PAZAPA-4460 file (N, C-alpha, C; in steps of 0.05 Angstrom, whole numbers, plus 32768, in hexadecimal, padded with zeros to 4 digits):
% residues 284
    n_x    n_y    n_z   ca_x   ca_y   ca_z    c_x    c_y    c_z   seq   type   mol
   7BE1   7D36   8278   7BF2   7D49   8262   7BE1   7D61   8254     1      X     A
   7BC3   7D5D   8257   7BB3   7D77   824F   7BBC   7D8C   8268     2      X     A
   7BC1   7D8D   8284   7BC4   7D9F   8295   7BDF   7D9F   8290     3      X     A
   7BF3   7D93   828E   7C0C   7D9E   827F   7C0E   7DB9   826F     4      X     A
   7BFF   7DB3   8256   7BFC   7DB1   8241   7BF1   7DD5   823C     5      X     A
   7BDC   7DD6   824C   7BD3   7DF6   8254   7BE3   7E06   8262     6      X     A
   7BF0   7DFA   827C   7C08   7E07   8290   7C21   7E0F   8278     7      X     A
   7C23   7E02   8266   7C3A   7E0D   8250   7C33   7E22   8240     8      X     A
   7C1B   7E1E   8237   7C10   7E32   822A   7C0F   7E53   8238     9      X     A
   7C06   7E50   8252   7C03   7E69   8265   7C20   7E6C   8267    10      X     A
   7C34   7E66   826C   7C52   7E68   8273   7C5E   7E6F   825E    11      X     A
   7C50   7E63   8247   7C5E   7E7B   8227   7C54   7E8E   822D    12      X     A
   7C3C   7E93   822A   7C2D   7EB2   822D   7C38   7EC1   823D    13      X     A
   7C41   7EC4   8255   7C4B   7ECA   826A   7C6E   7ED6   8266    14      X     A
   7C78   7EBE   8253   7C90   7EC6   8246   7C91   7EDD   8232    15      X     A
   7C7A   7ED8   8222   7C74   7EEB   8205   7C73   7F0B   8210    16      X     A
   7C5B   7F04   8229   7C57   7F22   8234   7C72   7F2D   8240    17      X     A
   7C80   7F1A   824D   7C9C   7F27   825A   7CAC   7F36   8245    18      X     A
   7CB0   7F22   822E   7CC2   7F2E   8217   7CC0   7F46   8206    19      X     A
   7CA4   7F4A   8202   7C96   7F65   81F8   7C99   7F7E   8211    20      X     A
   7C9A   7F7E   822B   7CA2   7F8A   8238   7CBA   7F99   8238    21      X     A
   7CCC   7F83   823F   7CEB   7F89   822D   7CF0   7F99   821B    22      X     A
   7CE4   7F93   820D   7CEA   7F99   81E9   7CE0   7FBB   81EE    23      X     A
   7CCB   7FC0   8202   7CBB   7FE1   8206   7CC7   7FE6   821B    24      X     A
   7CDA   7FE0   8224   7CE9   7FF3   823A   7D01   7FF5   8226    25      X     A
   7D14   7FE5   8222   7D2F   7FE6   820E   7D2C   7FFC   81FD    26      X     A
   7D10   7FFF   81F1   7D08   800E   81D9   7D0F   8030   81E3    27      X     A
   7CFD   8026   8202   7CFD   804A   8214   7D21   8054   8210    28      X     A
   7D34   803E   821A   7D4B   8046   821A   7D5F   804C   8204    29      X     A
   7D55   804D   81E2   7D57   804E   81D1   7D69   8031   81C6    30      X     A
   7D5F   801D   81CA   7D71   8007   81C3   7D55   7FFD   81AF    31      X     A
   7D43   800E   819F   7D31   8001   8189   7D3C   7FEC   8184    32      X     A
   7D35   7FEB   815E   7D3A   7FD7   814C   7D50   7FD0   8149    33      X     A
   7D4E   7FB8   813D   7D6B   7FAC   8138   7D7A   7FBC   811E    34      X     A
   7D6B   7FCB   8118   7D7B   7FD8   80FF   7D88   7FF6   8110    35      X     A
   7D75   7FF9   8124   7D82   8017   8131   7D99   8011   8140    36      X     A
   7D9A   7FF6   8149   7DB7   7FE8   8154   7DC9   7FE3   8145    37      X     A
   7DC0   7FD7   8130   7DDC   7FE1   811C   7DE0   7FFA   810B    38      X     A
   7DD0   8008   8109   7DE2   8022   80FF   7DEC   8038   8119    39      X     A
   7DE9   8030   812F   7DF6   8033   8147   7E11   802E   814D    40      X     A
   7E16   800F   8143   7E2D   7FFD   813E   7E3C   8009   8129    41      X     A
   7E32   8014   8111   7E46   8011   80FC   7E4E   8036   8101    42      X     A
   7E3A   803F   810F   7E47   8064   8117   7E5E   8060   8126    43      X     A
   7E62   804B   8130   7E83   8048   814A   7E9C   803F   8136    44      X     A
   7E97   8034   811D   7EA6   8038   8111   7EBB   8050   810F    45      X     A
   7ED8   8043   8111   7EEB   805E   8119   7F02   805A   80F5    46      X     A
   7F07   806F   80EA   7F17   8065   80D4   7F36   8072   80E1    47      X     A
   7F3F   8062   80D6   7F62   8066   80D9   7F71   8062   80BC    48      X     A
   7F95   8065   80C8   7FA0   806B   80BA   7FB9   8058   80C2    49      X     A
   7FC5   804D   80AC   7FD7   802F   80A9   7FF0   8043   80B2    50      X     A
   8002   8048   80BC   801B   8051   80CF   8032   804A   80C0    51      X     A
   802D   802C   80B6   8045   8023   809F   8037   8004   8096    52      X     A
   8047   7FF4   808A   803C   7FDE   8074   8036   7FCC   808E    53      X     A
   801F   7FC2   8088   8010   7FAD   809B   800A   7F91   8091    54      X     A
   800E   7F83   80A0   7FFF   7F70   809B   7FDF   7F6C   80A0    55      X     A
   7FC8   7F56   8097   7FAF   7F5C   80A4   7FB0   7F41   80A2    56      X     A
   7FA2   7F31   80C0   7FA3   7F12   80C2   7F8B   7F07   80CE    57      X     A
   7F87   7EF9   80CC   7F71   7EEC   80CB   7F5D   7EE9   80E9    58      X     A
   7F75   7EE8   80FD   7F6D   7EE8   811E   7F83   7F00   8128    59      X     A
   7F7D   7F0A   813B   7F8E   7F27   814F   7FA5   7F12   8155    60      X     A
   7FB9   7F0A   814C   7FD9   7EF7   8151   7FE1   7EF6   8135    61      X     A
   8001   7EF9   813F   8010   7EF8   8125   800F   7ECE   811E    62      X     A
   8005   7ECC   812A   7FFE   7EAB   811C   7FE6   7EA9   810C    63      X     A
   7FD1   7EB9   810C   7FC1   7EC0   80FB   7FCA   7EC7   80DC    64      X     A
   7FB7   7EB0   80CD   7FBD   7EB3   80B0   7FC1   7ED5   80A8    65      X     A
   7FD0   7EDA   8093   7FD9   7EF4   807E   7FC4   7EF4   806F    66      X     A
   7FA7   7F05   8078   7F94   7F06   805E   7F9C   7F20   8044    67      X     A
   7FA2   7F35   804C   7FAD   7F40   803E   7FC2   7F56   8048    68      X     A
   7FC8   7F72   8037   7FDC   7F84   8048   7FD2   7F9E   8041    69      X     A
   7FE0   7FB0   8056   7FD0   7FCD   804A   7FEA   7FD6   8053    70      X     A
   7FE8   7FE7   8041   8005   8003   8037   8004   8015   804D    71      X     A
   801E   801F   804F   8021   803A   8066   800D   804F   8052    72      X     A
   7FF6   805E   8060   7FEC   8076   8059   7FD3   8066   804D    73      X     A
   7FCC   804E   8050   7FB6   8046   8040   7FA1   804E   805B    74      X     A
   7F87   804F   8055   7F70   8057   806A   7F64   8042   8065    75      X     A
   7F59   803F   8084   7F41   801B   8087   7F31   8029   809C    76      X     A
   7F24   8015   809E   7F09   8019   80B4   7F14   8003   80D2    77      X     A
   7F11   8010   80E5   7F15   8002   80FE   7F0B   7FF4   8104    78      X     A
   7EFC   7FE4   8102   7EE1   7FCF   8110   7EDD   7FC6   812E    79      X     A
   7EF9   7FC5   813D   7EF8   7FB9   8156   7F12   7FBE   815E    80      X     A
   7F1C   7FB2   817B   7F2F   7FB3   8183   7F32   7F9D   8194    81      X     A
   7F4D   7F8F   819F   7F4E   7F77   81B3   7F61   7F70   81AE    82      X     A
   7F77   7F7B   81C4   7F91   7F75   81D1   7FA6   7F7C   81C2    83      X     A
   7FA7   7F91   81BB   7FBF   7FA4   81A3   7FB7   7F90   818A    84      X     A
   7F98   7F91   8181   7F9B   7F8C   8162   7F85   7F9E   8161    85      X     A
   7F87   7FAB   8145   7F69   7FB1   8133   7F5B   7FA1   8122    86      X     A
   7F3D   7F9E   8128   7F2D   7F8D   8110   7F2E   7FAA   80FC    87      X     A
   7F36   7FA0   80EA   7F3A   7FBC   80C9   7F27   7FB7   80B1    88      X     A
   7F1D   7FC5   80A8   7F16   7FC3   808E   7F1B   7FD8   807A    89      X     A
   7F24   7FC3   8068   7F32   7FD3   804D   7F26   7FE6   803E    90      X     A
   7F32   7FF1   8026   7F12   8002   801C   7F16   7FE8   8005    91      X     A
   7F16   7FD6   7FF9   7F13   7FBF   7FF1   7F06   7FBC   7FFA    92      X     A
   7EFE   7FB5   8014   7EE2   7FA4   8021   7EF1   7F88   8031    93      X     A
   7F09   7F83   8030   7F18   7F69   8041   7F1A   7F7C   805E    94      X     A
   7F14   7F6A   8073   7F1B   7F68   8090   7F2C   7F55   809B    95      X     A
   7F39   7F5E   80B0   7F53   7F4C   80BA   7F5B   7F60   80CF    96      X     A
   7F6E   7F54   80DB   7F6D   7F5E   80F9   7F95   7F65   80F2    97      X     A
   7F9F   7F7C   80FD   7FB5   7F89   80F9   7FC2   7F9A   8118    98      X     A
   7FDF   7F96   8122   7FE3   7FA9   8136   7FE0   7FC3   8131    99      X     A
   7FD1   7FC4   814D   7FC9   7FE4   8153   7FDA   7FF3   8157   100      X     A
   7FFB   7FE8   815B   800F   7FFF   8158   800F   8003   813A   101      X     A
   8000   7FF6   8121   800F   8006   8108   7FF9   800F   80F9   102      X     A
   7FDE   8012   8110   7FCC   8025   80FF   7FC7   803C   8115   103      X     A
   7FBE   804F   8108   7FBE   806A   8110   7FA2   8077   8110   104      X     A
   7F8F   8070   8128   7F6E   8080   8129   7F6C   809B   811D   105      X     A
   7F55   809A   8113   7F56   80BB   8113   7F43   80BA   811E   106      X     A
   7F39   80D5   8122   7F25   80E0   8135   7F0D   80EF   8126   107      X     A
   7F0D   80E4   8108   7EEB   80E1   8102   7EDD   80FB   8102   108      X     A
   7EFB   8118   80FD   7EEF   812A   80F8   7EE6   8131   80E1   109      X     A
   7EE9   8123   80CA   7EE7   8131   80AD   7EC2   812A   80A3   110      X     A
   7EB6   811D   80C2   7E93   812C   80BE   7E8F   813D   80C9   111      X     A
   7EA0   8148   80E0   7E8E   815F   80EB   7EA1   8177   80EB   112      X     A
   7EB9   8177   80FE   7ECA   8187   80FC   7ED8   818F   80E2   113      X     A
   7EDE   8180   80D1   7EE5   8181   80B5   7ED9   818D   80A4   114      X     A
   7EB8   818E   80AD   7EA8   81AD   8099   7EA3   81BF   80AA   115      X     A
   7EA8   81C0   80C2   7EA3   81D6   80D5   7EBD   81E7   80D5   116      X     A
   7ED5   81DF   80E7   7EF3   81EA   80E6   7EFD   81E8   80CA   117      X     A
   7EFA   81D9   80C4   7F06   81C6   80AA   7F02   81DA   8094   118      X     A
   7EE9   81E2   808D   7EE4   81FF   807A   7EF6   821A   807E   119      X     A
   7EFD   821A   808D   7F13   8230   8099   7F32   8227   8099   120      X     A
   7F39   821A   80B0   7F55   820F   80B1   7F5B   81FC   8095   121      X     A
   7F4D   81EB   8093   7F4D   81D7   8082   7F57   81ED   805A   122      X     A
   7F49   8201   8057   7F47   8210   8045   7F64   821E   8043   123      X     A
   7F71   822B   8059   7F82   8237   805C   7FA1   822E   8067   124      X     A
   7FA2   8224   8085   7FB9   8214   808B   7FB8   81FD   8083   125      X     A
   7FA6   81F3   8074   7FA4   81D0   8074   7FAE   81CE   805B   126      X     A
   7FAC   81E4   804E   7FB1   81E1   802E   7FCB   81DF   8028   127      X     A
   7FDC   81E7   803C   7FFF   81DE   803D   7FF9   81C8   804A   128      X     A
   7FFA   81CA   805B   8003   81AF   8074   7FF3   8198   806E   129      X     A
   7FD8   8199   806B   7FC9   817F   8062   7FCA   8177   8049   130      X     A
   7FDF   8184   8034   7FE4   817B   8018   8003   8165   8029   131      X     A
   800B   8174   8034   8023   8164   8036   8024   814A   8049   132      X     A
   800D   8155   8059   8004   813D   8070   7FFF   8123   8061   133      X     A
   7FF8   8127   803F   7FE6   8114   8039   7FF8   8100   801D   134      X     A
   800B   8114   801A   8018   810E   8000   802E   80F5   7FFE   135      X     A
   8035   80F6   8019   804A   80EC   8022   8047   80CE   801E   136      X     A
   8034   80CA   8030   8027   80A9   803A   801B   80A0   8020   137      X     A
   800B   80A2   8012   8002   80AC   7FF9   8015   809E   7FE0   138      X     A
   8030   80B1   7FDE   8048   80A9   7FD2   8052   8089   7FDC   139      X     A
   8058   808A   7FF8   8061   8071   8004   8053   805D   7FF7   140      X     A
   8040   805A   7FFC   8025   803C   7FFB   8021   803E   7FD7   141      X     A
   802A   804F   7FC3   802F   8052   7FAD   804B   8044   7FA9   142      X     A
   805E   8046   7FB6   8074   803F   7FB0   8074   801D   7FAF   143      X     A
   8063   8018   7FCD   806D   7FFC   7FD7   805B   7FE7   7FCB   144      X     A
   8040   7FFB   7FB8   802C   7FE7   7FAB   8048   7FE0   7F8E   145      X     A
   804C   7FF5   7F8E   8067   7FEE   7F6A   807B   7FDC   7F72   146      X     A
   807E   7FDB   7F84   8096   7FCA   7F8A   808D   7FAD   7F92   147      X     A
   8070   7FA9   7FA5   8066   7F8D   7FA0   8062   7F83   7F8D   148      X     A
   8055   7F8F   7F6C   8051   7F8A   7F62   8068   7F7C   7F50   149      X     A
   8078   7F8D   7F4E   8096   7F82   7F48   809C   7F6B   7F55   150      X     A
   809B   7F6A   7F67   80A5   7F54   7F79   8098   7F36   7F6D   151      X     A
   8082   7F38   7F67   806C   7F25   7F5C   807F   7F13   7F41   152      X     A
   808D   7F27   7F36   8098   7F15   7F20   80B1   7F10   7F26   153      X     A
   80BA   7F10   7F38   80D8   7EFC   7F42   80E2   7EE5   7F37   154      X     A
   80EE   7EE0   7F22   80F8   7ECD   7F1A   80EC   7EC8   7F00   155      X     A
   80D8   7ED9   7EF6   80CF   7ED8   7ED6   80EB   7EDB   7EC3   156      X     A
   80ED   7EC6   7EA8   80FF   7ECA   7E9F   810C   7EEA   7E91   157      X     A
   8122   7EEC   7E8A   812F   7F07   7E75   8135   7EFB   7E5C   158      X     A
   8123   7F12   7E4F   8120   7F16   7E2D   812E   7F36   7E2A   159      X     A
   813E   7F3B   7E1D   8146   7F55   7E09   8135   7F58   7DFB   160      X     A
   8121   7F6C   7DFE   810B   7F70   7DE9   80F4   7F6E   7DF2   161      X     A
   80EB   7F60   7E02   80D6   7F53   7E11   80BB   7F5C   7E03   162      X     A
   80A5   7F4D   7DFC   808B   7F5B   7DF4   8088   7F6E   7E0E   163      X     A
   807D   7F85   7E09   8075   7F8E   7E1E   8054   7F92   7E2B   164      X     A
   8049   7F7E   7E15   8032   7F79   7E27   802E   7F5E   7E32   165      X     A
   804A   7F51   7E32   8044   7F40   7E45   8057   7F33   7E5C   166      X     A
   804A   7F20   7E6C   8056   7F25   7E8A   8073   7F08   7E8C   167      X     A
   806D   7EFC   7E6E   807B   7EDF   7E6C   8099   7EE7   7E71   168      X     A
   80AB   7EFD   7E66   80CA   7EFF   7E66   80C7   7F1D   7E68   169      X     A
   80DD   7F24   7E6F   80E4   7F4C   7E77   80FA   7F50   7E73   170      X     A
   8100   7F64   7E63   811B   7F69   7E65   8117   7F87   7E72   171      X     A
   8123   7F95   7E84   8127   7FA6   7E96   8115   7FB7   7E94   172      X     A
   8112   7FCC   7E7A   80FF   7FDF   7E80   80E1   7FDB   7E7D   173      X     A
   80DA   7FB8   7E70   80C4   7FA8   7E71   80B7   7FAE   7E86   174      X     A
   80CF   7F9C   7E9C   80CA   7F96   7EB2   80B9   7FAC   7EC6   175      X     A
   80CF   7FC1   7EC0   80CB   7FD8   7ED4   80AC   7FE4   7ECB   176      X     A
   80AC   7FE9   7EAE   8090   7FEF   7EAC   8079   7FE1   7EB3   177      X     A
   8080   7FBC   7EB1   806A   7FB2   7EB9   805E   7FB8   7EDE   178      X     A
   807A   7FBE   7EE5   807C   7FC0   7F0C   8063   7FDD   7F0E   179      X     A
   806C   7FEB   7EFA   8059   8006   7F04   803C   800F   7F03   180      X     A
   803E   7FF5   7EE8   801F   7FF7   7ED4   800B   7FE5   7EF3   181      X     A
   801E   7FD2   7EF8   800E   7FC1   7F04   7FFD   7FD1   7F2B   182      X     A
   801F   7FD8   7F34   8014   7FE2   7F49   8015   7FFE   7F4B   183      X     A
   8015   8010   7F32   800F   802E   7F34   7FF6   8038   7F1E   184      X     A
   7FEF   8022   7F0B   7FE1   802D   7EFA   7FEE   803B   7EE5   185      X     A
   800A   8041   7EEA   8017   8055   7EDB   8020   803E   7EBF   186      X     A
   8025   804D   7EA5   8035   8045   7E96   8048   804E   7E87   187      X     A
   8060   804E   7E88   807A   8059   7E8B   807E   8057   7E6D   188      X     A
   8092   8066   7E5A   809E   8060   7E43   80A9   8048   7E47   189      X     A
   80B2   8039   7E29   80B1   8019   7E2A   80D3   8014   7E2A   190      X     A
   80DB   8027   7E2E   80FF   801F   7E31   810A   802B   7E45   191      X     A
   8122   802B   7E4F   812E   8034   7E66   8136   8051   7E5E   192      X     A
   8145   805C   7E44   814D   8074   7E40   8133   8086   7E45   193      X     A
   811D   807E   7E37   80FE   8095   7E34   80F8   8090   7E54   194      X     A
   80FC   8078   7E66   80F7   807A   7E80   8107   808F   7E86   195      X     A
   811E   8092   7E88   8139   80A2   7E8B   812C   80C1   7E8F   196      X     A
   8128   80C6   7E79   811E   80DB   7E75   8100   80E4   7E7C   197      X     A
   80EF   80D7   7E7C   80D1   80D9   7E91   80D6   80E0   7EAC   198      X     A
   80F6   80D6   7EC7   80F9   80DB   7ED7   8100   80F0   7ED2   199      X     A
   8115   80FD   7EC3   811A   8114   7EC4   810A   812F   7EBC   200      X     A
   80F2   8125   7EAA   80E4   8136   7EA5   80D2   813D   7EC9   201      X     A
   80C7   8128   7ED0   80C1   8131   7EF1   80CA   813D   7F03   202      X     A
   80E9   8145   7EFC   80F7   8153   7F04   80FF   8148   7F25   203      X     A
   80FF   8129   7F21   8110   811C   7F37   8134   8119   7F3B   204      X     A
   813F   8111   7F21   8150   810B   7F22   8160   8113   7F2C   205      X     A
   8173   8100   7F42   818A   8102   7F52   81A3   80F9   7F46   206      X     A
   81B4   80FF   7F4A   81D3   80ED   7F3E   81E1   80E0   7F5E   207      X     A
   81DF   80ED   7F67   81E1   80DF   7F8A   81DC   80C1   7F8F   208      X     A
   81E7   80AE   7F92   81D9   8094   7F98   81CD   809E   7FB6   209      X     A
   81D6   80A7   7FC8   81D7   80B0   7FE5   81B6   80BE   7FE5   210      X     A
   81AB   80CB   7FD2   8190   80D7   7FCD   8180   80C5   7FC1   211      X     A
   8186   80AA   7FBA   8168   809F   7FAE   815E   8094   7FC1   212      X     A
   8145   8094   7FB8   812B   8086   7FD0   8120   8071   7FCA   213      X     A
   8110   805E   7FD9   80FE   804B   7FD7   80F5   804B   7FB7   214      X     A
   80F5   8036   7FAA   80DF   8046   7F93   80E9   804D   7F75   215      X     A
   80FF   805D   7F80   810A   8071   7F65   8117   8057   7F5B   216      X     A
   8115   8061   7F38   8119   805A   7F23   813C   805F   7F26   217      X     A
   8147   804C   7F19   8169   8052   7F1C   8172   804A   7F00   218      X     A
   8182   8059   7EF2   818A   8053   7ED2   81A6   804C   7ED4   219      X     A
   81B3   8040   7EC4   81D7   803F   7EC2   81DA   803E   7EA9   220      X     A
   81EE   803C   7EA0   8206   8042   7E89   8209   8020   7E84   221      X     A
   8210   801B   7E6C   8228   8003   7E63   8235   7FFA   7E76   222      X     A
   823D   7FE1   7E79   8259   7FD3   7E89   8276   7FD9   7E77   223      X     A
   827E   7FE0   7E8F   829C   7FEC   7E79   82B0   7FDE   7E89   224      X     A
   82A0   7FCC   7EA6   82B7   7FC8   7EAA   82AD   7FBB   7ECA   225      X     A
   82C3   7FAE   7EDD   82B8   7FAE   7EF9   82CA   7FC4   7F13   226      X     A
   82DA   7FCA   7F0B   82EA   7FDF   7F1F   82DE   7FF7   7F13   227      X     A
   82DC   800C   7F20   82DB   8029   7F26   82E9   8037   7F0B   228      X     A
   8305   802F   7F0F   8314   8039   7EFE   8303   803F   7EDD   229      X     A
   82F8   8028   7EDC   82ED   8027   7EBD   82DC   803A   7EBA   230      X     A
   82D0   8045   7EC9   82C1   805F   7EC7   82C8   8080   7ED1   231      X     A
   82E0   807A   7ED2   82EA   808D   7EE1   82F3   80A5   7EC7   232      X     A
   82F3   80C0   7ECB   82EE   80D4   7EB3   82CE   80D3   7EA7   233      X     A
   82C1   80C5   7EA5   82AB   80C4   7E8F   8293   80E2   7E9B   234      X     A
   828C   80E2   7E87   8278   80FB   7E8B   825D   80F1   7E8A   235      X     A
   8253   80E9   7E99   823D   80D1   7EA4   8224   80E3   7E95   236      X     A
   822C   80FE   7E94   8209   8106   7E86   8209   80FE   7E6D   237      X     A
   821F   80F8   7E69   8224   80F7   7E45   8219   80D4   7E42   238      X     A
   8217   80C7   7E48   821F   80AB   7E49   8201   809A   7E48   239      X     A
   81F9   8083   7E36   81DF   807E   7E2F   81DA   806B   7E3F   240      X     A
   81BE   806C   7E4D   81AB   805E   7E5B   81AE   803D   7E50   241      X     A
   81BD   8029   7E5D   81B7   8012   7E57   81AB   7FF9   7E6D   242      X     A
   819E   800A   7E86   8194   7FFA   7E98   8183   800A   7EA6   243      X     A
   8163   7FF6   7EB1   8160   800B   7EC3   8155   7FEF   7EDA   244      X     A
   8153   7FF9   7EF8   814B   7FF9   7F0B   8141   7FFD   7F1A   245      X     A
   8125   7FF0   7F39   811C   7FFD   7F42   8130   7FFA   7F5D   246      X     A
   8133   8011   7F6C   8146   8017   7F7F   8131   800B   7F9B   247      X     A
   813D   7FFB   7FAC   8126   7FEE   7FC5   8132   7FFD   7FDB   248      X     A
   814A   8007   7FD8   8154   8018   7FFC   8165   7FFF   7FF8   249      X     A
   8177   8004   800B   818C   7FF3   801F   8198   7FDA   800B   250      X     A
   819F   7FF1   7FF6   81BD   7FEB   7FDA   81AF   7FCE   7FCF   251      X     A
   8192   7FD1   7FCF   8187   7FC1   7FC2   8173   7FC7   7FAC   252      X     A
   8174   7FB3   7F95   816A   7FBA   7F76   815A   7FAA   7F68   253      X     A
   813D   7FAB   7F6A   8127   7F9B   7F55   8131   7FA1   7F3A   254      X     A
   8136   7F87   7F30   813D   7F91   7F12   8145   7F76   7F03   255      X     A
   814B   7F7A   7EE5   814B   7F5F   7ED2   815E   7F6C   7EC7   256      X     A
   8173   7F50   7EBB   8186   7F57   7EA7   8191   7F4C   7E99   257      X     A
   818A   7F32   7EA6   819B   7F17   7E92   818A   7F04   7E9A   258      X     A
   8193   7EF0   7E7F   8186   7ED1   7E89   818F   7EC0   7E9C   259      X     A
   81B0   7EC8   7E95   81C4   7EB9   7EAC   81B6   7EBB   7EC2   260      X     A
   81AF   7ED9   7EC9   81A5   7EEB   7EEE   8197   7EDC   7EF5   261      X     A
   8180   7ECC   7EE0   816B   7EBC   7EE4   814C   7EC9   7EE6   262      X     A
   8152   7EE6   7EDD   813C   7EF6   7ED7   8132   7F07   7EEA   263      X     A
   811D   7F13   7EF4   811B   7F2A   7F05   8125   7F1A   7F22   264      X     A
   8130   7F2D   7F2D   813E   7F25   7F42   8143   7F42   7F5E   265      X     A
   8149   7F38   7F66   814E   7F59   7F8B   816F   7F4E   7F8A   266      X     A
   8178   7F5C   7F7C   819A   7F56   7F82   81A8   7F72   7F89   267      X     A
   81BC   7F73   7F91   81D0   7F8A   7FA2   81D6   7F99   7F91   268      X     A
   81D8   7FB6   7F9A   81D9   7FD0   7F8D   81F3   7FCD   7F99   269      X     A
   820C   7FBF   7F8B   8228   7FBE   7F92   823F   7FDA   7F82   270      X     A
   8253   7FD4   7F8E   825F   7FE4   7F7B   8262   7FE4   7F58   271      X     A
   825E   7FCD   7F50   825D   7FC3   7F2F   823F   7FD2   7F2A   272      X     A
   8233   7FD6   7F37   8216   7FF0   7F23   8219   8009   7F31   273      X     A
   8225   8004   7F47   822D   801E   7F4D   8240   8034   7F3E   274      X     A
   824D   802B   7F31   826C   802C   7F17   8259   8033   7F06   275      X     A
   823E   802A   7EFD   8232   8031   7EE7   8215   8043   7EEF   276      X     A
   8211   8050   7F05   81FF   8059   7F08   81FE   8077   7EF6   277      X     A
   81ED   807F   7EF0   81E4   809F   7EE1   81D0   80B0   7EF1   278      X     A
   81BF   80A6   7EFA   81B1   80B6   7F05   8196   809B   7F0B   279      X     A
   8186   80AC   7F21   816A   8098   7F2A   8156   80B8   7F35   280      X     A
   813C   80A6   7F37   8124   80CA   7F4A   810E   80AE   7F45   281      X     A
   80FA   80C5   7F4C   80E1   80B8   7F4D   80CF   80B8   7F33   282      X     A
   80B8   80AE   7F34   80A7   80AA   7F19   808C   80BA   7F2D   283      X     A
   8083   80AA   7F40   8070   80B2   7F4D   806D   80D5   7F61   284      X     A
***
């Protein structure tokens, strides 16, 4: 037993000596401390931008559980890639996997070339093209956040003149107001007429239904009948706003208008609503 113990101690010393030698060699090739390796890994993180609305999943597969959502125009960190998927990290710290087809990597020029050539081209040509390049994705992201916030209230009961500080019931303008508060941190006026004036003051009002964009507020006059003839000859510029909704695109409206309809809903923007349509426009 004593001979075996002595042999083991000698072997252990040899192993330790070999490990120390290996560490010295690795250090000479730039693989120093654990902290240095971690720092090198951190520097390899790539920035990216979502080119569309993206579901983040728990694993790089469509069978992975949805853990969060990234909206078009949102900035993310790309931590790695795997078979058509990126592992990403959002600005809030959430991590997950997203299809690489929907995340556009940036070339990291904001640290180096952004400080050098960017100080010239960024201030000259960038002052125009740079602004237009960032405004649209940011607006689209805000629109989607407002709509997502509104969707959370689907089925909430209708109540005319509802309490503006409560989410237990809504009338049309209270619902729209809450969606923009939750989704964009914008506090709109408290009724549909003043909300309509708000849109006009923004300079985005359009009277042609075909010019409406997703996320626009749309305003309507009182119901006078189901046929177009009931509204023929009316000067709509003089009609009073009695209803507001959020336009979703594809002839869909997100709104609430009666107890019988079931409260907040996604409904068709059909002829009965189009006959009453006055104008619409963006708040963002």
